[in-house]
C-alpha positions as CSV (number, residue, x, y, z in Angstrom):
1,M,7.8,65.2,49.0
2,T,7.9,61.5,48.8
3,A,7.3,59.8,52.2
4,F,8.6,56.4,53.1
5,T,6.7,54.4,55.6
6,K,7.6,51.1,57.3
7,T,5.7,48.0,57.8
8,A,8.3,46.1,59.8
9,G,11.9,46.4,61.0
10,I,13.9,49.6,61.4
11,P,12.1,52.9,60.7
12,L,14.0,54.2,57.6
13,L,13.1,57.9,57.6
14,L,14.0,58.6,54.1
15,S,11.5,61.4,53.5
16,A,14.2,64.0,54.1
17,L,16.5,62.7,51.4
18,A,16.9,64.9,48.3
19,L,17.4,62.0,46.0
20,P,16.5,62.0,42.3
21,L,13.6,59.5,42.0
22,A,11.8,58.4,38.9
23,A,9.5,61.1,37.5
24,P,6.1,59.4,38.2
25,V,7.1,59.1,41.9
26,A,8.7,62.5,42.3
27,A,5.6,64.2,40.8
28,Q,3.4,63.0,43.7
29,D,3.8,65.2,46.7
30,S,2.4,62.9,49.3
31,T,3.1,59.4,48.1
32,D,3.6,56.6,50.6
33,I,6.0,53.9,49.6
34,D,6.3,50.6,51.5
35,V,10.0,50.6,52.0
36,Y,9.9,46.8,52.8
37,G,7.8,46.0,49.8
38,S,8.8,46.5,46.2
39,A,10.7,49.8,46.9
40,L,13.5,48.2,48.9
41,T,15.3,44.9,48.5
42,E,18.3,43.3,50.2
43,G,21.5,45.0,49.0
44,P,25.2,44.0,49.0
45,E,27.3,43.9,52.2
46,V,30.0,46.6,51.8
47,E,33.2,46.4,53.7
48,G,35.9,49.0,53.7
49,I,37.0,52.4,55.1
50,I,34.8,55.6,55.2
51,T,36.7,58.1,53.0
52,A,34.1,60.8,52.7
53,R,31.0,62.1,54.6
54,S,28.5,64.6,53.3
55,G,25.2,65.0,55.1
56,D,23.4,61.7,55.2
57,R,25.7,60.0,52.8
58,I,29.0,58.2,53.5
59,Q,31.5,57.0,50.9
60,V,33.1,53.6,51.7
61,T,36.2,52.7,49.8
62,M,36.9,49.0,49.6
63,E,40.3,47.3,49.4
64,N,40.1,47.0,45.6
65,G,39.7,50.8,45.5
66,Q,36.1,50.8,44.5
67,N,34.0,53.6,46.1
68,T,30.4,53.0,47.2
69,T,28.0,55.8,48.3
70,I,25.5,54.7,51.0
71,I,22.7,56.7,52.7
72,V,22.5,56.6,56.5
73,D,19.4,57.9,58.4
74,E,17.7,57.6,61.7
75,G,16.8,54.0,61.0
76,T,20.4,52.9,60.4
77,E,21.7,50.8,63.3
78,V,25.3,51.6,64.2
79,K,27.0,48.9,66.4
80,A,30.4,49.3,68.0
81,T,32.0,46.4,70.0
82,G,35.1,46.2,72.3
83,G,38.1,48.5,72.1
84,F,39.8,51.1,74.2
85,L,36.6,53.2,74.6
86,G,35.1,50.7,77.0
87,L,31.9,50.7,75.0
88,G,31.4,46.9,75.1
89,S,28.6,46.3,72.5
90,K,26.8,49.6,72.1
91,T,24.5,51.3,69.6
92,L,25.9,54.6,68.4
93,R,24.5,57.6,66.5
94,T,24.9,57.9,62.7
95,D,26.7,61.2,63.1
96,Q,29.5,59.3,64.8
97,L,30.5,57.7,61.5
98,M,33.6,59.6,60.4
99,N,36.3,59.5,57.9
100,G,38.9,56.8,58.5
101,L,36.6,54.3,60.1
102,P,36.7,50.7,58.9
103,V,33.1,49.5,58.6
104,E,30.9,46.5,57.5
105,V,27.6,47.8,56.1
106,E,24.5,45.7,55.5
107,T,22.5,47.6,52.9
108,L,19.1,47.8,51.4
109,Q,18.7,48.7,47.7
110,F,16.1,51.0,46.1
111,Q,15.9,53.0,42.9
112,G,17.8,55.9,44.4
113,G,20.8,53.8,45.5
114,L,21.8,52.0,48.8
115,V,20.6,52.6,52.3
116,A,22.5,51.4,55.3
117,K,20.5,48.9,57.4
118,Q,23.3,48.2,59.9
119,V,26.8,49.5,60.2
120,K,29.3,47.5,62.3
121,L,32.6,48.7,63.6
122,K,35.2,48.2,66.3
123,A,35.3,50.8,69.1
124,S,39.1,50.7,69.0
125,D,39.0,51.7,65.3
126,M,36.6,54.5,66.2
127,E,39.1,55.9,68.7
128,T,41.9,55.8,66.1
129,A,39.8,57.5,63.5
130,A,38.7,60.2,66.0
131,M,42.4,60.8,66.8
132,I,43.2,61.2,63.1
133,R,40.3,63.5,62.5
134,G,40.5,65.6,65.7
135,A,44.1,64.5,66.4
136,T,45.7,66.8,69.0
137,Q,42.6,68.1,70.8
138,Q,41.1,64.7,71.5
139,Q,44.4,63.2,72.6
140,F,45.0,66.1,74.9
141,A,41.5,65.7,76.5
142,E,42.0,62.0,77.0
143,H,45.3,62.5,78.7
144,R,44.4,65.6,80.7
145,A,45.8,64.4,84.0
146,D,49.2,63.6,82.4
147,I,49.3,66.9,80.5
148,D,48.5,68.9,83.7
149,A,51.3,67.1,85.5
150,N,53.7,68.1,82.7
151,A,52.2,71.5,81.8
152,A,55.3,73.5,82.8
153,A,57.6,71.3,80.8
154,A,55.3,71.3,77.8
155,E,54.9,75.1,77.7
156,A,58.6,75.6,78.0
157,L,59.3,73.2,75.2
158,K,56.5,74.8,73.0
159,G,57.9,78.2,73.7
160,R,61.4,77.3,72.5
161,M,60.1,75.5,69.4
162,A,57.4,78.1,68.3
163,N,59.4,79.3,65.3
164,I,61.6,76.3,64.6
165,D,61.2,74.3,61.4
166,Q,64.4,72.4,61.4
167,Y,65.3,69.4,63.6
168,N,68.1,67.0,64.0
169,V,67.1,63.4,63.4
170,R,68.5,61.3,66.3
171,G,67.0,57.9,65.4
172,V,64.6,56.2,63.0
173,T,62.6,52.9,63.2
174,N,60.4,51.5,60.4
175,V,57.4,49.3,61.3
176,Y,56.1,47.1,58.5
177,F,52.5,46.1,57.6
178,D,50.7,43.5,55.6
179,S,49.0,44.6,52.4
180,G,45.8,46.6,53.2
181,K,46.3,46.1,57.0
182,W,47.2,48.4,59.9
183,N,47.6,45.8,62.7
184,I,51.0,46.0,64.4
185,S,52.9,42.7,64.5
186,P,54.6,41.6,67.8
187,E,58.0,42.5,66.3
188,G,56.7,45.9,65.4
189,Q,55.3,46.4,68.9
190,R,58.8,45.7,70.4
191,E,60.4,48.1,67.9
192,I,58.0,50.9,68.8
193,C,58.7,50.7,72.5
194,D,62.4,50.3,71.8
195,I,62.6,53.6,70.0
196,A,60.4,55.3,72.7
197,S,63.0,54.2,75.2
198,Q,65.8,55.6,73.1
199,A,63.9,58.9,72.8
200,E,63.2,59.0,76.5
201,A,66.9,59.0,77.3
202,M,67.4,62.2,75.2
203,D,66.6,65.7,76.5
204,N,63.7,67.4,74.8
205,A,63.2,64.6,72.2
206,L,60.0,64.5,70.2
207,L,58.6,61.7,68.0
208,L,57.3,62.2,64.5
209,V,55.2,59.3,63.1
210,V,54.6,59.1,59.3
211,G,52.6,56.4,57.6
212,Y,53.1,55.0,54.1
213,T,51.6,52.5,51.7
214,D,52.7,50.7,48.6
215,S,51.4,51.6,45.1
216,D,48.5,49.2,45.1
217,G,45.0,50.6,45.4
218,N,43.7,54.1,44.6
219,E,44.9,57.4,46.0
220,D,41.9,58.0,48.4
221,Y,42.2,54.5,49.9
222,N,45.9,54.7,50.3
223,Q,45.8,58.1,52.0
224,V,43.3,56.8,54.6
225,L,45.3,53.6,55.0
226,S,48.6,55.5,55.6
227,E,46.8,57.7,58.2
228,R,45.4,54.7,60.0
229,R,48.8,53.0,60.2
230,A,50.3,56.2,61.7
231,G,47.4,56.5,64.1
232,R,47.7,52.9,65.3
233,V,51.4,53.4,66.0
234,V,50.7,56.6,67.9
235,N,48.1,54.8,70.0
236,Y,50.5,52.1,70.8
237,L,53.3,54.5,71.7
238,Q,51.0,56.3,74.2
239,Q,49.0,53.4,75.6
240,K,51.6,50.7,75.7
241,C,55.0,52.4,75.7
242,G,54.1,55.3,78.0
243,W,55.1,58.1,75.6
244,Q,53.5,61.4,76.5
245,P,51.2,63.1,73.9
246,W,52.9,66.5,74.4
247,R,56.2,65.1,73.3
248,M,54.8,64.1,69.8
249,L,54.3,66.0,66.6
250,T,51.0,65.6,64.8
251,P,51.1,62.2,62.9
252,T,50.6,62.2,59.2
253,G,49.9,59.8,56.3
254,M,51.9,60.1,53.1
255,S,50.1,57.4,51.1
256,E,52.5,56.0,48.5
257,S,54.8,59.0,48.2
258,D,58.5,58.8,49.1
259,P,58.8,55.0,48.5
260,A,61.7,53.3,50.3
261,A,62.0,50.7,47.5
262,D,60.8,49.8,44.0
263,N,57.0,49.3,43.9
264,S,57.4,47.0,40.9
265,T,58.4,44.0,43.0
266,P,56.7,42.3,45.9
267,E,59.8,42.7,48.0
268,G,59.9,46.4,47.3
269,K,56.2,46.8,48.1
270,A,56.7,45.1,51.4
271,Q,59.3,47.7,52.4
272,N,57.0,50.5,51.4
273,R,54.1,49.4,53.6
274,R,55.6,51.0,56.7
275,V,55.3,53.6,59.4
276,S,58.4,55.6,60.1
277,V,59.0,56.6,63.8
278,N,61.5,59.5,64.0
279,I,63.3,60.9,67.0
280,L,63.7,64.6,66.5
281,V,65.5,67.2,68.6
282,S,65.2,70.8,67.5
283,K,68.5,72.4,66.6
284,A,67.7,75.5,68.7
285,T,67.1,73.2,71.7
286,E,70.5,71.5,71.3
287,E,72.3,74.7,70.7
288,G,70.5,76.6,73.4
């Protein structure tokens, strides 16, 4: 096994990595390599969204659609700042890097690829990614007090809807986004709370949030981007508009499918970069 030792800086513990190294190095079972000497050099800064995670490797997809695989290990520093989690500026574990997280990665380069020296992210983005990944369970845990207060209503509604796959659509609002972005504009924020107010006035109304993109970028990037847009709208509904989690169907991202307009024009693409917020009432509930 090839062991990597440090002479300064972070302790990159790469000895556990099963990477294909050059034959002369791999043949030596107890070779010490100075990772801050000739073996490692400064690598590029990679900015994008984590779209895959396998063991000690993450795949970061940049806005241009290019995928970059980066190794993370015990020496990688993960910094989160600000956001809804109340983390302030805090060092996190590498196992908290999950799909859907926008990150900025400072890398070191060696013959086997790229190693993450530092990963920077926003705590608010971490919460959104966790919601997309663990969606319902995490949101229910974070809003446990509200759920307990509404448990009887929630169970009654779930019981009536257990075998229903058809709904009446009672209202739709589309929130639009800039290319490659998921920040909600002030106009979009008003529209989100407006449709929540409309739904609140209806008995047994649920909200379904679906995110979309235009046709720019590759499929993996657009899928994550559409999920992030949907997740950001869900967060705003619950945190700013007072919408209860148990009155919401699981959000979803539809990438560039079901376009609202022609993707061959800038105007059409602008209409396709959207999140659709739908007010749904089950037919059985209305007829019951």
